[in-house]
C-alpha positions in Angstrom: -8.9 -21.8 39.8 -10.6 -20.0 42.7 -8.4 -19.6 45.8 -10.2 -21.0 48.8 -8.8 -20.1 52.3 -8.3 -23.1 54.6 -7.1 -22.9 58.2 -3.9 -24.9 57.4 -2.9 -21.8 55.4 -2.6 -19.8 58.6 0.8 -18.4 59.4 -0.2 -18.0 63.1 -0.4 -14.2 62.9 -4.1 -13.0 62.9 -3.3 -9.7 61.1 -1.3 -11.4 58.3 -3.9 -14.2 58.0 -6.6 -11.6 57.6 -4.6 -9.9 54.9 -4.0 -13.2 53.1 -7.8 -13.9 53.2 -8.5 -10.5 51.7 -5.8 -11.1 49.0 -7.5 -14.4 48.1 -10.9 -12.5 47.8 -9.3 -9.9 45.5 -7.7 -12.7 43.5 -11.0 -14.4 43.1 -12.5 -11.2 41.8 -9.8 -11.2 39.1 -10.5 -14.9 38.3 -14.3 -14.1 38.0 -13.5 -11.2 35.6 -11.3 -13.5 33.5 -14.1 -16.1 33.3 -16.6 -13.6 31.9 -14.2 -12.0 29.4 -14.2 -8.6 31.1 -12.8 -5.5 29.5 -9.1 -4.7 30.0 -10.1 -1.7 32.0 -12.1 -3.9 34.5 -9.3 -6.4 34.8 -6.7 -3.5 35.1 -8.8 -1.9 37.9 -9.1 -5.3 39.8 -5.4 -5.9 39.3 -4.6 -2.4 40.7 -6.7 -3.1 43.8 -5.0 -6.4 44.4 -1.6 -4.9 43.8 -2.1 -1.9 46.1 -3.3 -4.2 48.9 -0.4 -6.5 48.3 2.0 -3.7 48.9 0.4 -2.9 52.3 0.5 -6.6 53.1 4.2 -6.9 52.1 5.1 -4.0 54.3 3.3 -5.5 57.3 4.8 -8.9 56.7 8.3 -7.5 56.4 7.8 -5.6 59.7 6.7 -8.8 61.4 9.7 -10.7 60.0 12.0 -8.0 61.3 10.3 -8.2 64.7 11.1 -11.9 65.1 14.5 -11.7 63.5 13.6 -14.1 60.8 16.8 -15.3 59.2 15.4 -15.5 55.7 13.8 -12.1 55.6 16.0 -10.8 52.8 15.2 -13.7 50.5 11.5 -13.2 51.4 11.6 -9.5 50.7 13.3 -10.1 47.4 10.4 -12.3 46.4 8.1 -9.4 47.2 10.1 -7.0 45.0 10.1 -9.5 42.1 6.4 -9.9 42.5 5.9 -6.1 42.3 8.1 -5.9 39.2 6.2 -8.7 37.5 2.8 -7.1 38.3 4.1 -3.8 36.9 4.9 -5.6 33.6 1.5 -7.2 33.6 -0.2 -3.9 34.2 1.4 -2.5 31.1 0.5 -5.6 29.1 -3.1 -5.7 30.2 -3.9 -2.4 28.6 -3.3 -4.1 25.2 -6.6 -5.9 25.9 -5.3 -9.3 24.9 -7.5 -12.0 26.5 -4.5 -14.4 26.6 -2.5 -11.8 28.7 -5.4 -11.7 31.2 -5.3 -15.5 31.5 -1.6 -15.5 32.0 -1.8 -12.9 34.7 -4.5 -14.7 36.5 -2.7 -18.0 36.3 0.5 -16.4 37.5 -1.2 -14.7 40.4 -3.1 -17.7 41.6 0.0 -19.9 41.5 2.2 -17.2 43.1 -0.1 -16.5 46.0 -0.8 -20.1 46.7 2.9 -21.0 46.6 4.0 -17.9 48.5 1.6 -18.4 51.4 1.9 -22.2 51.6 5.7 -22.3 51.3 7.5 -19.1 51.9 5.2 -17.6 54.5 5.1 -20.9 56.4 8.8 -20.6 56.8 8.4 -17.8 59.3 5.7 -19.7 61.1 8.0 -22.7 61.4 10.8 -20.4 62.6 8.6 -19.1 65.4 7.5 -22.6 66.3 11.2 -23.7 66.4 10.9 -26.0 63.4 13.1 -23.9 61.1 16.8 -23.2 61.7 
């Protein structure tokens, strides 16, 4: 379930690509913890690091979308807010120490990040390239 960066994930903005790569690394650290049945504290700490960095990334991405007048920025920003709400719920759940909760969190995050970068973030790349109306 490891997230592996490939160049076709690039959104064409070096700063945002670099952030995506770092998020993938943080996600992989979470995946590794899940594979070794780490304590809820270890998973919670890794989740916190990933979440804090995600917030920085979302702010930078939203500034970028505003700078290019991306027409779907509100929809995109709503996804960021929903992600933050879901992570808050997960953070509360993880302290229960349920191994299944950890797996659900990791599965959700891996799916969400892959989907978000490959689909939603690519929309602003296509917009800049003139392929999205």
